[in-house]
NULOVO-907183 format. One record per residue: x, y negated, z of N, C-alpha, C in turn. Coordinates in steps of 0.1 Angstrom, whole numbers, padded with zeros to 4 digits, always signed. Example, Ala and Ser with C-alpha at 12.3 -4.5 7.8 and 13.67 -1.06 7.14 Angstrom:
residues 2
+0132+0057+0078+0123+0045+0078+0132+0033+0078;+0128+0022+0071+0137+0011+0071+0129+0000+0079;
//
This chain:
residues 453
+0008+0012+0000+0000+0000+0000+0009-0013+0000;+0020-0012+0008+0029-0024+0008+0035-0027-0005;+0038-0016-0013+0044-0018-0026+0034-0025-0035;+0021-0021-0035+0011-0027-0043+0010-0042-0040;+0008-0045-0027+0007-0059-0022+0019-0067-0026;+0031-0062-0023+0043-0069-0026+0044-0072-0041;+0040-0063-0049+0041-0064-0064+0031-0075-0068;+0019-0074-0063+0008-0083-0068+0012-0098-0063;+0017-0099-0051+0021-0112-0046+0032-0118-0054;+0042-0109-0058+0053-0114-0066+0048-0119-0080;+0040-0111-0086+0034-0115-0099+0027-0128-0098;+0018-0129-0088+0010-0141-0087+0019-0154-0085;+0029-0153-0077+0038-0164-0074+0046-0168-0087;+0052-0158-0093+0060-0160-0105+0052-0166-0117;+0041-0160-0119+0032-0164-0130+0027-0178-0128;+0022-0180-0115+0016-0193-0112+0027-0204-0113;+0039-0202-0109+0049-0212-0110+0053-0215-0125;+0054-0204-0133+0057-0206-0147+0046-0214-0154;+0033-0210-0152+0022-0217-0159+0021-0232-0153;+0023-0233-0140+0022-0247-0135+0033-0256-0141;+0044-0251-0144+0054-0259-0151+0049-0264-0164;+0043-0255-0172+0037-0260-0185+0026-0270-0182;+0017-0267-0172+0006-0276-0169+0010-0290-0164;+0019-0290-0155+0023-0303-0149+0029-0312-0159;+0038-0307-0168+0045-0315-0178+0035-0319-0189;+0026-0310-0192+0016-0314-0202+0007-0326-0197;+0003-0325-0185-0005-0336-0179+0003-0349-0179;+0016-0347-0175+0025-0359-0174+0027-0365-0188;+0026-0357-0199+0028-0362-0212+0015-0367-0218;+0004-0367-0211-0009-0372-0216-0016-0362-0224;-0014-0349-0223-0021-0339-0230-0033-0334-0222;-0044-0332-0228-0056-0326-0221-0055-0311-0220;-0055-0306-0208-0054-0292-0205-0068-0287-0203;-0072-0277-0211-0086-0272-0210-0087-0261-0200;-0077-0252-0199-0078-0241-0190-0064-0237-0185;-0063-0234-0172-0051-0229-0165-0055-0215-0160;-0050-0204-0166-0054-0191-0162-0042-0182-0157;-0045-0176-0146-0036-0166-0140-0042-0152-0145;-0035-0145-0154-0040-0133-0159-0046-0135-0172;-0049-0123-0179-0056-0124-0192-0069-0116-0191;-0077-0117-0201-0090-0109-0202-0101-0116-0195;-0111-0108-0190-0123-0114-0184-0120-0122-0171;-0126-0134-0171-0124-0142-0158-0131-0136-0146;-0124-0135-0135-0130-0130-0123-0134-0142-0114;-0126-0152-0113-0130-0165-0106-0127-0177-0115;-0135-0187-0114-0132-0199-0121-0138-0211-0113;-0131-0222-0114-0135-0234-0108-0129-0246-0115;-0135-0258-0112-0131-0270-0118-0133-0281-0108;-0122-0289-0106-0124-0301-0097-0133-0311-0103;-0140-0318-0094-0150-0328-0099-0143-0339-0106;-0148-0342-0119-0142-0352-0127-0129-0348-0134;-0125-0335-0133-0113-0331-0139-0116-0324-0153;-0106-0324-0162-0108-0317-0175-0104-0302-0175;-0096-0298-0165-0091-0285-0165-0099-0275-0157;-0102-0263-0163-0108-0252-0157-0097-0243-0152;-0098-0239-0139-0088-0230-0133-0095-0216-0132;-0087-0206-0137-0093-0192-0138-0083-0182-0133;-0089-0172-0126-0081-0160-0123-0088-0148-0131;-0080-0142-0139-0085-0132-0149-0082-0118-0145;-0088-0108-0152-0087-0094-0147-0074-0088-0149;-0066-0091-0159-0053-0084-0162-0042-0093-0157;-0035-0089-0146-0026-0099-0139-0012-0099-0145;-0010-0094-0157+0003-0093-0162+0007-0105-0171;+0004-0117-0166+0008-0129-0173-0002-0140-0170;-0002-0150-0179-0011-0161-0177-0010-0171-0189;-0017-0182-0189-0016-0191-0200-0022-0205-0196;-0018-0215-0203-0023-0228-0202-0028-0232-0216;-0042-0234-0217-0048-0238-0230-0049-0253-0230;-0043-0259-0241-0044-0273-0242-0052-0277-0254;-0057-0289-0255-0064-0294-0266-0055-0294-0278;-0059-0288-0289-0050-0286-0301-0058-0284-0313;-0055-0293-0323-0063-0292-0336-0061-0279-0343;-0050-0272-0341-0048-0259-0348-0056-0248-0342;-0062-0250-0331-0071-0240-0325-0086-0243-0326;-0089-0255-0326-0104-0259-0326-0105-0274-0330;-0116-0277-0336-0118-0292-0340-0116-0301-0328;-0111-0312-0330-0109-0322-0319-0116-0335-0323;-0124-0340-0313-0131-0353-0316-0121-0364-0318;-0125-0373-0327-0115-0384-0331-0111-0392-0318;-0120-0394-0309-0116-0402-0297-0106-0395-0288;-0105-0382-0290-0096-0374-0281-0083-0369-0288;-0082-0373-0301-0071-0368-0309-0057-0371-0302;-0056-0383-0296-0044-0386-0290-0040-0378-0277;-0050-0370-0273-0048-0361-0261-0044-0347-0266;-0044-0344-0279-0041-0331-0284-0026-0328-0284;-0022-0315-0281-0008-0311-0280-0001-0313-0293;-0008-0309-0304-0001-0309-0317+0003-0323-0323;-0003-0334-0317+0000-0347-0322+0011-0354-0314;+0015-0347-0303+0025-0354-0294+0039-0354-0301;+0047-0364-0297+0061-0364-0302+0068-0351-0300;+0078-0349-0308+0086-0336-0307+0092-0334-0293;+0097-0345-0287+0103-0343-0274+0093-0339-0263;+0081-0344-0265+0071-0341-0255+0066-0326-0256;+0065-0322-0269+0061-0308-0271+0072-0298-0266;+0084-0302-0269+0096-0294-0264+0096-0293-0249;+0094-0305-0243+0094-0305-0228+0083-0297-0222;+0071-0297-0228+0060-0289-0222+0063-0274-0223;+0068-0270-0235+0071-0256-0237+0083-0251-0228;+0093-0259-0226+0105-0256-0218+0102-0256-0203;+0091-0263-0199+0088-0265-0185+0085-0252-0178;+0079-0242-0185+0076-0230-0178+0088-0222-0174;+0097-0218-0183+0109-0211-0179+0118-0219-0169;+0118-0232-0171+0126-0241-0162+0120-0240-0148;+0107-0240-0147+0101-0239-0134+0105-0226-0127;+0106-0215-0134+0110-0202-0128+0125-0203-0123;+0133-0210-0131+0147-0211-0127+0148-0220-0115;+0140-0231-0114+0140-0240-0102+0135-0232-0090;+0125-0224-0092+0120-0215-0081+0131-0206-0076;+0138-0200-0085+0149-0192-0081+0160-0199-0072;+0163-0212-0076+0172-0220-0069+0167-0221-0054;+0154-0225-0053+0148-0227-0040+0148-0214-0032;+0144-0203-0038+0144-0190-0031+0158-0186-0026;+0168-0187-0035+0181-0184-0031+0186-0193-0020;+0182-0206-0020+0186-0215-0010+0179-0211+0003;+0167-0207+0003+0160-0203+0015+0167-0191+0021;+0171-0181+0013+0178-0170+0018+0191-0174+0025;+0198-0184+0019+0210-0188+0024+0208-0196+0037;+0197-0203+0038+0194-0211+0051+0190-0202+0062;+0181-0192+0059+0176-0183+0069+0187-0174+0073;+0194-0169+0064+0205-0160+0067+0200-0145+0065;+0210-0136+0063+0206-0122+0061+0218-0114+0067;+0214-0102+0073+0224-0093+0078+0228-0084+0066;+0241-0083+0063+0246-0075+0053+0258-0067+0058;+0261-0055+0051+0272-0047+0055+0285-0055+0054;+0294-0054+0064+0307-0061+0064+0315-0055+0052;+0324-0063+0047+0332-0060+0035+0343-0050+0039;+0339-0038+0044+0348-0027+0048+0344-0016+0038;+0353-0012+0029+0349-0003+0018+0350+0011+0023;+0340+0019+0019+0340+0033+0022+0350+0041+0014;+0353+0053+0017+0362+0061+0010+0358+0062-0005;+0367+0057-0014+0363+0057-0028+0364+0071-0035;+0356+0074-0045+0359+0086-0053+0373+0087-0058;+0378+0098-0060+0392+0100-0063+0396+0093-0077;+0387+0094-0086+0390+0088-0099+0386+0074-0101;+0381+0067-0090+0377+0053-0091+0389+0044-0091;+0386+0031-0096+0397+0021-0096+0402+0017-0083;+0393+0017-0072+0398+0014-0059+0408+0025-0054;+0405+0038-0057+0414+0048-0053+0427+0047-0061;+0426+0045-0073+0438+0044-0082+0447+0032-0077;+0440+0021-0072+0448+0010-0067+0455+0012-0054;+0451+0023-0047+0458+0027-0035+0449+0026-0022;+0436+0023-0024+0427+0022-0012+0422+0036-0008;+0422+0038+0005+0417+0051+0010+0404+0051+0017;+0399+0039+0019+0386+0037+0026+0389+0031+0040;+0381+0022+0045+0383+0016+0058+0390+0003+0057;+0394-0001+0045+0401-0014+0043+0390-0025+0044;+0394-0036+0052+0385-0048+0052+0390-0058+0042;+0381-0061+0032+0384-0070+0021+0383-0084+0027;+0394-0092+0026+0395-0105+0031+0392-0116+0021;+0397-0114+0009+0395-0124-0002+0395-0117-0015;+0389-0124-0025+0388-0118-0039+0390-0130-0049;+0395-0126-0061+0397-0136-0071+0403-0130-0083;+0404-0139-0094+0410-0135-0106+0425-0137-0105;+0433-0130-0113+0448-0131-0112+0453-0145-0113;+0446-0153-0121+0452-0167-0124+0443-0178-0118;+0436-0174-0107+0427-0184-0100+0429-0183-0085;+0425-0193-0079+0425-0194-0064+0415-0184-0058;+0419-0175-0049+0410-0165-0043+0400-0172-0034;+0389-0165-0032+0378-0170-0023+0375-0160-0012;+0371-0165-0001+0368-0156+0010+0356-0146+0007;+0357-0134+0013+0346-0125+0011+0338-0125+0024;+0325-0127+0022+0316-0128+0034+0310-0114+0037;+0308-0106+0027+0301-0093+0030+0304-0084+0018;+0300-0071+0020+0302-0061+0009+0293-0065-0003;+0281-0070-0001+0273-0074-0012+0279-0086-0020;+0285-0095-0012+0292-0106-0019+0303-0100-0028;+0311-0091-0023+0322-0084-0031+0316-0077-0043;+0305-0069-0041+0300-0062-0052+0295-0071-0063;+0289-0082-0060+0284-0092-0070+0295-0097-0078;+0306-0101-0071+0317-0107-0078+0324-0097-0087;+0325-0085-0082+0332-0075-0090+0323-0071-0102;+0310-0070-0100+0301-0067-0112+0302-0077-0123;+0302-0090-0119+0304-0101-0129+0317-0100-0136;+0328-0097-0129+0341-0095-0135+0341-0084-0144;+0335-0072-0141+0335-0061-0149+0328-0063-0162;+0316-0070-0162+0309-0073-0174+0316-0084-0182;+0324-0092-0176+0331-0102-0183+0345-0097-0188;+0348-0084-0184+0361-0079-0189+0373-0085-0182;+0372-0089-0169+0382-0096-0162+0388-0087-0151;+0401-0087-0149+0407-0080-0138+0405-0088-0125;+0405-0081-0114+0403-0088-0101+0414-0084-0091;+0418-0093-0083+0428-0091-0072+0421-0092-0059;+0422-0082-0051+0416-0081-0037+0427-0082-0027;+0425-0089-0016+0434-0090-0005+0427-0083+0007;+0433-0073+0013+0426-0065+0023+0436-0061+0034;+0430-0059+0046+0437-0053+0058+0434-0039+0059;+0444-0030+0058+0441-0015+0058+0436-0011+0072;+0438-0019+0082+0434-0015+0096+0435-0026+0105;+0429-0025+0117+0430-0035+0127+0444-0039+0130;+0447-0052+0129+0460-0057+0132+0470-0055+0121;+0467-0048+0110+0476-0046+0100+0478-0058+0091;+0489-0059+0084+0492-0070+0075+0483-0069+0062;+0480-0080+0056+0472-0079+0044+0480-0074+0032;+0473-0066+0024+0479-0061+0012+0471-0066+0000;+0477-0066-0012+0470-0070-0024+0468-0058-0033;+0456-0057-0038+0452-0046-0047+0446-0052-0060;+0451-0047-0071+0446-0052-0084+0437-0042-0090;+0425-0046-0094+0415-0037-0101+0415-0041-0116;+0419-0031-0125+0419-0034-0139+0405-0032-0145;+0396-0041-0141+0382-0040-0146+0380-0042-0161;+0390-0048-0167+0390-0050-0182+0390-0036-0189;+0394-0026-0182+0395-0013-0188+0382-0005-0188;+0372-0011-0181+0359-0004-0180+0350-0006-0192;+0343+0004-0196+0333+0003-0207+0321-0004-0201;+0317-0015-0207+0306-0023-0202+0293-0015-0204;+0292-0005-0212+0280+0003-0214+0277+0011-0201;+0286+0011-0192+0283+0018-0179+0279+0009-0169;+0271-0002-0172+0267-0012-0163+0254-0007-0155;+0256+0003-0148+0246+0009-0139+0252+0016-0127;+0246+0026-0122+0252+0032-0110+0266+0038-0113;+0268+0043-0126+0280+0048-0129+0292+0038-0129;+0288+0025-0132+0298+0015-0131+0303+0013-0116;+0293+0013-0107+0297+0012-0093+0305+0023-0088;+0302+0035-0093+0310+0047-0089+0324+0047-0095;+0325+0042-0107+0338+0041-0114+0347+0031-0107;+0341+0020-0102+0349+0010-0095+0352+0015-0081;+0343+0022-0074+0345+0028-0061+0338+0021-0050;+0330+0011-0053+0322+0004-0042+0309+0010-0040;+0309+0023-0037+0296+0031-0037+0289+0029-0024;+0296+0026-0013+0289+0025+0000+0299+0018+0010;+0293+0013+0021+0301+0007+0032+0307+0018+0040;+0318+0015+0047+0324+0024+0056+0315+0028+0067;+0315+0042+0070+0308+0047+0082+0315+0060+0086;+0316+0062+0099+0323+0074+0104+0315+0086+0099;+0322+0097+0097+0316+0110+0093+0310+0117+0104;+0300+0111+0111+0294+0117+0123+0281+0123+0119;+0277+0134+0125+0265+0141+0122+0254+0135+0131;+0242+0133+0125+0230+0128+0133+0220+0140+0135;+0207+0136+0134+0197+0146+0136+0197+0157+0125;+0194+0169+0129+0193+0181+0120+0179+0184+0116;+0177+0189+0104+0164+0193+0099+0162+0208+0105;+0150+0211+0109+0147+0224+0114+0149+0234+0103;+0156+0245+0107+0159+0256+0098+0170+0253+0087;+0176+0242+0088+0187+0238+0078+0200+0245+0081;+0209+0244+0072+0222+0250+0074+0229+0244+0086;+0227+0231+0089+0233+0225+0101+0227+0231+0113;+0214+0233+0114+0207+0238+0126+0211+0253+0128;+0214+0260+0118+0218+0274+0119+0233+0277+0122;+0240+0266+0122+0255+0267+0124+0258+0263+0139;+0271+0263+0142+0275+0259+0156+0278+0244+0156;+0274+0237+0146+0276+0222+0146+0266+0216+0156;+0270+0204+0161+0261+0197+0171+0260+0182+0166;+0249+0177+0170+0247+0163+0168+0258+0155+0175;+0264+0145+0168+0275+0137+0174+0288+0142+0170;+0289+0154+0163+0302+0159+0158+0308+0150+0148;+0320+0147+0148+0327+0139+0138+0335+0149+0129;+0332+0150+0116+0339+0159+0107+0352+0153+0103;+0363+0161+0105+0376+0157+0102+0381+0163+0089;+0377+0175+0086+0382+0181+0073+0372+0193+0070;+0372+0197+0057+0365+0209+0053+0375+0217+0045;+0377+0230+0049+0386+0239+0043+0400+0232+0041;+0404+0225+0051+0417+0218+0051+0418+0205+0044;+0407+0201+0037+0407+0188+0029+0402+0177+0038;+0409+0167+0040+0406+0156+0049+0393+0149+0045;+0384+0146+0054+0372+0139+0052+0374+0124+0056;+0372+0115+0047+0375+0101+0050+0364+0094+0058;+0352+0094+0053+0341+0088+0060+0328+0095+0056;+0317+0089+0061+0304+0096+0059+0300+0097+0044;+0304+0087+0036+0301+0088+0022+0308+0099+0015;+0321+0101+0019+0329+0111+0013+0324+0125+0017;+0319+0126+0030+0314+0139+0034+0301+0142+0026;+0293+0133+0023+0281+0135+0015+0285+0140+0001;+0295+0134-0005+0299+0138-0018+0305+0152-0018;+0312+0155-0008+0318+0169-0007+0307+0179-0005;+0297+0176+0003+0286+0186+0004+0279+0188-0009;+0275+0177-0015+0268+0178-0028+0276+0186-0038;+0289+0183-0039+0298+0189-0050+0299+0204-0047;+0297+0209-0035+0300+0223-0032+0289+0232-0039;+0278+0226-0043+0268+0234-0050+0270+0236-0065;+0280+0230-0071+0281+0230-0085+0285+0244-0090;+0292+0252-0082+0297+0265-0087+0288+0277-0082;+0275+0274-0080+0267+0285-0075+0264+0283-0060;+0261+0294-0054+0258+0294-0039+0271+0290-0032;+0270+0280-0024+0282+0275-0017+0288+0286-0007;+0301+0288-0007+0307+0298+0001+0308+0293+0015;+0311+0302+0025+0313+0299+0039+0325+0289+0040;+0323+0278+0047+0333+0268+0048+0338+0267+0062;+0351+0263+0063+0357+0260+0076+0357+0245+0079;+0349+0241+0088+0348+0227+0092+0356+0224+0104;+0365+0214+0104+0372+0209+0116+0365+0197+0121;+0359+0198+0133+0352+0187+0139+0358+0182+0152;+0355+0170+0156+0359+0164+0169+0347+0163+0177;+0347+0170+0189+0336+0170+0198+0341+0168+0213;+0336+0157+0219+0340+0154+0233+0355+0154+0235;+0362+0149+0225+0376+0147+0226+0384+0160+0222;+0378+0171+0219+0384+0183+0215+0382+0185+0200;+0391+0192+0193+0389+0196+0179+0385+0211+0178;+0375+0214+0171+0370+0227+0169+0368+0231+0155;+0371+0244+0152+0368+0249+0138+0354+0256+0139;+0345+0252+0130+0332+0257+0129+0329+0262+0115;+0325+0275+0114+0321+0280+0101+0307+0275+0097;+0306+0270+0085+0293+0265+0080+0289+0271+0067;+0277+0276+0065+0272+0281+0053+0261+0272+0047;+0265+0263+0038+0256+0254+0032+0245+0261+0024;+0234+0255+0021+0224+0260+0012+0225+0252-0001;+0217+0256-0010+0218+0250-0024+0204+0246-0028;+0203+0234-0035+0191+0229-0041+0194+0223-0054;+0183+0219-0061+0184+0213-0074+0181+0198-0073;+0189+0190-0080+0186+0175-0080+0189+0170-0095;+0178+0166-0101+0179+0161-0115+0186+0171-0124;+0183+0184-0123+0188+0194-0132+0202+0199-0127;+0208+0194-0116+0221+0199-0112+0219+0206-0099;+0228+0216-0097+0228+0223-0084+0237+0215-0074;+0232+0213-0062+0239+0206-0052+0239+0214-0039;+0249+0212-0030+0249+0218-0017+0242+0209-0007;+0236+0215+0003+0228+0208+0013+0232+0213+0027;+0233+0203+0036+0236+0206+0050+0223+0205+0058;+0215+0195+0055+0203+0193+0063+0205+0185+0075;+0213+0175+0075+0216+0167+0086+0218+0152+0082;+0214+0143+0091+0218+0129+0088+0233+0127+0090;+0239+0120+0080+0253+0119+0080+0257+0104+0080;+0267+0101+0089+0272+0087+0089+0267+0079+0100;+0276+0071+0105+0272+0061+0116+0268+0048+0109;+0260+0040+0116+0256+0027+0110+0268+0019+0106;+0268+0013+0094+0280+0004+0091+0280-0009+0099;+0292-0014+0099+0294-0027+0106+0286-0038+0098;+0279-0047+0105+0271-0057+0098+0276-0071+0102;+0273-0080+0093+0276-0094+0095+0264-0103+0092;+0263-0114+0098+0253-0124+0095+0258-0134+0085;+0252-0135+0074+0256-0144+0063+0246-0156+0063;+0250-0168+0066+0241-0179+0067+0249-0192+0063;+0242-0201+0056+0249-0213+0051+0241-0226+0056;+0248-0237+0057+0242-0250+0060+0233-0255+0049;+0227-0266+0052+0217-0272+0043+0222-0274+0029;+0233-0282+0028+0238-0286+0015+0245-0274+0008;+0253-0267+0016+0261-0255+0010+0251-0244+0006;+0240-0242+0014+0230-0232+0010+0223-0236-0003;+0220-0249-0005+0213-0253-0017+0223-0252-0029;+0236-0256-0027+0246-0255-0038+0248-0241-0042;+0248-0232-0032+0250-0218-0035+0238-0212-0042;+0226-0218-0039+0214-0213-0046+0215-0217-0061;+0220-0229-0064+0221-0233-0078+0232-0224-0084;+0243-0222-0077+0254-0214-0083+0249-0200-0086;+0242-0194-0076+0237-0180-0078+0227-0179-0090;+0218-0189-0091+0209-0189-0102+0216-0190-0115;+0226-0198-0116+0234-0199-0128+0241-0186-0131;+0247-0180-0121+0255-0168-0123+0245-0156-0127;+0234-0155-0121+0224-0145-0125+0219-0147-0139;+0216-0160-0142+0212-0163-0156+0222-0159-0166;+0235-0163-0164+0246-0160-0173+0248-0145-0174;+0247-0138-0163+0249-0123-0163+0237-0117-0171;+0225-0122-0169+0214-0116-0177+0215-0118-0192;+0220-0130-0196+0222-0133-0210+0233-0123-0215;+0244-0122-0208+0255-0113-0212+0250-0099-0214;+0242-0094-0204+0237-0081-0205+0228-0079-0217;+0219-0088-0219+0211-0087-0231+0219-0087-0244;+0229-0095-0245+0237-0096-0257+0244-0083-0259;+0249-0077-0248+0257-0064-0249+0247-0053-0253;+0235-0054-0248+0225-0043-0252+0222-0044-0267;+0221-0057-0272+0217-0059-0286+0228-0053-0295;+0241-0055-0291+0252-0051-0300+0257-0037-0296;+0250-0030-0287+0253-0016-0284+0264-0014-0274;+0268-0025-0267+0279-0024-0257+0274-0021-0243;+0261-0021-0241+0255-0018-0228+0242-0009-0230;+0240-0001-0221+0229+0009-0222+0215+0002-0222;+0206+0007-0230+0192+0002-0229+0185+0007-0217;+0191+0016-0209+0185+0021-0197+0185+0010-0186;+0192-0001-0189+0192-0013-0179+0179-0021-0180;+0170-0018-0190+0158-0025-0191+0148-0018-0182;+0142-0026-0173+0132-0021-0163+0118-0027-0166;+0108-0018-0163+0095-0022-0165+0087-0025-0152;+0074-0026-0153+0066-0030-0141+0067-0019-0130;+0068-0007-0133+0069+0004-0123+0081+0002-0114;+0093+0000-0121+0105-0002-0113+0104-0015-0105;+0099-0025-0111+0098-0038-0104+0089-0037-0092;+0078-0029-0093+0069-0027-0082+0076-0019-0071;+0084-0009-0075+0091-0001-0065+0101-0010-0057;+0108-0018-0064+0118-0027-0057+0111-0038-0049;+0099-0042-0053+0092-0052-0045+0088-0046-0032;+0083-0033-0032+0080-0027-0020+0091-0024-0011;+0103-0019-0017+0115-0017-0009+0120-0029-0002;+0121-0040-0010+0126-0053-0004+0117-0058+0007;+0104-0057+0005+0094-0061+0015+0096-0053+0028;+0099-0041+0027+0101-0032+0039+0113-0037+0046;+0124-0041+0040+0136-0045+0046+0134-0058+0054;+0127-0068+0048+0125-0080+0055+0122-0092+0045;+0119-0103+0051+0115-0115+0043+0126-0120+0034;+0138-0120+0040+0149-0126+0032+0152-0117+0019;+0152-0104+0021+0154-0095+0010+0143-0096-0001;+0131-0098+0004+0120-0100-0005+0121-0113-0013;+0125-0124-0006+0128-0137-0013+0139-0135-0023;+0150-0128-0020+0160-0126-0029+0155-0118-0041;+0147-0108-0039+0141-0100-0050+0132-0110-0059;+0124-0118-0053+0116-0128-0060+0125-0137-0069;+0136-0142-0063+0145-0150-0070+0151-0143-0082;+0155-0131-0081+0161-0123-0092+0151-0122-0103;+0138-0118-0100+0128-0116-0110+0124-0129-0116;+0125-0140-0109+0121-0153-0114+0132-0158-0124;+0145-0155-0121+0155-0158-0131+0153-0150-0144;+0150-0137-0142+0148-0128-0154+0137-0133-0162;+0126-0137-0156+0114-0142-0163+0117-0155-0170;+0125-0164-0164+0129-0177-0170+0138-0174-0182;+0148-0166-0180+0157-0163-0191+0150-0156-0203;+0142-0146-0199+0135-0138-0210+0126-0148-0218;+0119-0157-0212+0110-0166-0219+0118-0176-0228;+0131-0178-0225+0139-0187-0233+0145-0180-0245;+0143-0167-0246+0149-0160-0258+0142-0165-0271;+0149-0166-0282+0144-0172-0294+0134-0162-0302;+0125-0156-0294+0115-0147-0301+0102-0156-0303;+0096-0155-0314+0085-0164-0318+0073-0164-0308;+0070-0152-0302+0059-0152-0293+0062-0157-0279;+0075-0160-0276+0079-0165-0263+0081-0181-0264;+0083-0187-0252+0086-0201-0252+0098-0205-0260;+0108-0196-0259+0121-0198-0267+0118-0198-0282;+0109-0190-0287+0105-0191-0301+0100-0204-0305;+0091-0210-0297+0085-0223-0300+0096-0233-0300;+0105-0232-0290+0117-0242-0290+0125-0240-0303;+0126-0228-0308+0133-0226-0320+0127-0233-0332;+0113-0233-0332+0106-0240-0342+0109-0255-0341;+0109-0260-0329+0111-0274-0327+0125-0279-0331;+0134-0270-0329+0148-0272-0333+0149-0274-0348;+0142-0265-0355+0141-0265-0370+0134-0278-0374;+0124-0282-0367+0117-0295-0370+0126-0307-0368;+0134-0306-0357+0143-0317-0354+0154-0319-0365;+0158-0307-0370+0169-0307-0380+0164-0311-0394;+0152-0305-0398+0147-0307-0412+0137-0318-0413;+0132-0323-0402+0122-0333-0402+0108-0328-0404;+0106-0315-0406+0092-0309-0407+0092-0295-0401;+0080-0291-0396+0079-0278-0390+0079-0267-0400;+0082-0255-0395+0082-0243-0404+0068-0241-0411;+0068-0236-0422+0055-0233-0429+0047-0223-0422;+0034-0223-0424+0025-0213-0417+0029-0199-0421;+0033-0197-0434+0037-0183-0438+0049-0178-0430;+0059-0187-0429+0071-0183-0421+0067-0180-0407;+0059-0189-0401+0055-0187-0387+0047-0174-0385;+0039-0170-0394+0031-0158-0393+0040-0146-0394;+0050-0146-0403+0060-0135-0404+0068-0134-0391;+0073-0145-0386+0081-0145-0374+0073-0141-0362;+0060-0144-0361+0052-0140-0350+0051-0125-0350;+0048-0119-0362+0047-0104-0363+0060-0098-0359;+0071-0103-0363+0084-0098-0359+0087-0099-0344;+0083-0110-0338+0084-0112-0324+0076-0102-0316;+0063-0100-0321+0054-0090-0314+0060-0076-0315;+0066-0073-0326+0072-0059-0328+0084-0057-0318;+0092-0068-0317+0104-0067-0308+0099-0065-0293;+0089-0073-0290+0084-0073-0276+0077-0059-0273;+0070-0054-0282+0064-0041-0280+0075-0030-0279;+0085-0031-0287+0096-0021-0286+0103-0022-0272;+0105-0034-0267+0111-0036-0254+0102-0031-0243;+0089-0033-0244+0080-0027-0235+0080-0012-0234;+0080-0006-0246+0081+0009-0247+0093+0014-0241;+0105+0007-0243+0117+0012-0237+0116+0010-0222;+0111-0001-0217+0109-0003-0203+0101+0007-0196;+0089+0011-0202+0081+0021-0196+0087+0035-0197;+0095+0038-0208+0102+0050-0208+0112+0051-0197;+0120+0041-0195+0130+0041-0185+0123+0042-0171;+0112+0035-0169+0105+0036-0156+0101+0051-0154;+0095+0057-0164+0090+0071-0162+0102+0080-0160;+0113+0078-0167+0125+0086-0165+0131+0085-0151;+0131+0073-0146+0136+0072-0132+0126+0078-0122;+0113+0077-0124+0104+0083-0115+0104+0098-0115;+0104+0104-0128+0103+0118-0129+0117+0125-0128;+0128+0117-0130+0141+0123-0129+0146+0124-0115;
//
């Protein structure tokens, strides 16, 4: 239920802000607005302020909205109202009205990110978990447990790292931009800082998903390899393991942290039924050898080993909060960075350098809406900001059925002194609809693949 409510609220806010941008600038430019609608299809609610021209409507299909203005191209306009029609306005006014919707979404994102910065959020400390053996972190010499102090590009001034999420965001941008990164870290308490270089330029940008995170090595924050509650009848419950045991090694292979222990357990199922294993654990100050017989299950078509116990201690957390001006400035910066990253990703998908699996549809958005709402208000605001940026950038794409397509027409008009012909506009509209339908099909296919996979 929370997922549905969070998704509907997110849609209502994002669509209302987008359409209000169009509406507010249209009124400011002297255009008569006939209807402001949230949603499409049959009107469920409608009202009009006394003496106002605009009818406000909530419609049955909540996947969008529209602002209908007086326009000679859509219906006859009385002579005394012709100056209020959209189509007779100066080019700059028409462009401003069309651009106002996406810009309103971007401004909303700035405000939402700023609110997150002002309120503050608890995030995992920048202490990296044990990286996979083939990852860039492991190849750079990290073993897990290092506290990242600063990050930067080789030819630029480094900046302080506030949290693991802060580090992941910086590294993701660098990877998609094909830039190497230099990290400064303390291997342990009181240890001197060391410098680690990550050759992110060597990464294939088509892996811009969970595989990218795994290849870099920032899969999880550091947590001790401690066992928590056991499932009834599980391999853990049937062994001599106990809650609170800290796993030191399996079959003589050192266990770094909780994340590595989970990887080792899963990997044990790849070769059929897992064999009896020798676990070295620390219990009440003593080290014990415990025989463990894992079970096997299937996950997304692959055989994995299962212990049936909660693994890992809670990671160290930090409060990330900014002052009034710095929080707003970082909201502007984050909106710009997310917008630029979204454009880069779209461009890479168009030219085949990034996977189309990165396109998400309403099912995935609804899922993340619910998950972020469960975590807390700041996470939900950050989710809203991300989707608002995506909506703003998407609508600025030069596709004829989107706001960006209309801006493309106005650019043509500004250069040539006349608008495109009706024949050209009809052809472009059909092409734009085809592209959007294709994107929607890919998004729904990806959503179903994630849910069923």
